[in-house]
C-alpha positions as CSV (number, residue, x, y, z in Angstrom):
1,I,0.0,0.0,0.0
2,R,2.8,2.4,0.9
3,G,4.6,1.8,-2.4
4,R,1.4,2.4,-4.4
5,A,0.7,5.6,-2.4
6,A,4.2,6.9,-3.1
7,A,3.9,6.1,-6.8
8,Q,0.6,8.0,-7.0
9,L,2.1,11.0,-5.2
10,D,5.0,11.0,-7.6
11,K,2.5,11.6,-10.4
12,L,1.5,15.0,-8.9
13,D,3.2,18.1,-10.1
14,P,6.0,19.2,-7.7
15,G,4.2,22.5,-7.3
16,H,1.2,20.7,-5.8
17,R,3.4,18.5,-3.5
18,R,5.5,21.1,-1.8
19,F,4.5,22.3,1.6
20,E,5.7,25.9,1.3
21,N,3.6,28.0,-1.1
22,P,2.0,25.0,-2.9
23,H,0.0,25.6,-6.1
24,I,-3.8,25.3,-5.7
25,Y,-5.1,21.9,-6.8
26,P,-8.5,22.4,-8.5
27,V,-11.2,20.1,-7.4
28,G,-15.0,20.1,-7.8
29,L,-18.2,18.4,-6.6
30,S,-20.5,16.4,-8.8
31,P,-24.0,17.8,-9.0
32,H,-25.3,14.9,-6.9
33,L,-22.7,15.4,-4.1
34,N,-23.3,19.1,-4.1
35,T,-27.1,18.6,-3.6
36,L,-26.4,16.1,-0.8
37,R,-24.0,18.6,0.9
38,D,-26.5,21.4,0.6
39,G,-29.3,19.2,2.1
40,M,-27.1,18.3,5.0
41,I,-26.2,21.9,5.7
42,A,-29.9,22.9,5.6
43,E,-30.8,20.1,8.0
44,A,-28.0,21.1,10.4
45,R,-29.1,24.8,10.3
46,A,-32.8,23.8,10.9
47,S,-31.7,21.7,13.8
48,M,-29.7,24.5,15.3
49,D,-32.6,27.0,14.7
50,N,-34.9,24.6,16.7
51,G,-32.5,24.4,19.6
52,N,-31.7,20.8,18.8
53,G,-28.1,21.3,17.7
54,A,-25.7,18.7,18.9
55,G,-22.6,20.1,20.5
């Protein structure tokens, strides 16, 4: 597992791998995952508004 992970990391551009001033690695959400995330946020906000927030 360690060897495969190292091989995959080696495929990344060095600008993305460095710890100081790394380049931004663009990512995105699928429409389905975005909808799921928005629903979870709405549920959490509604729970907090009703005084049922956990934490």
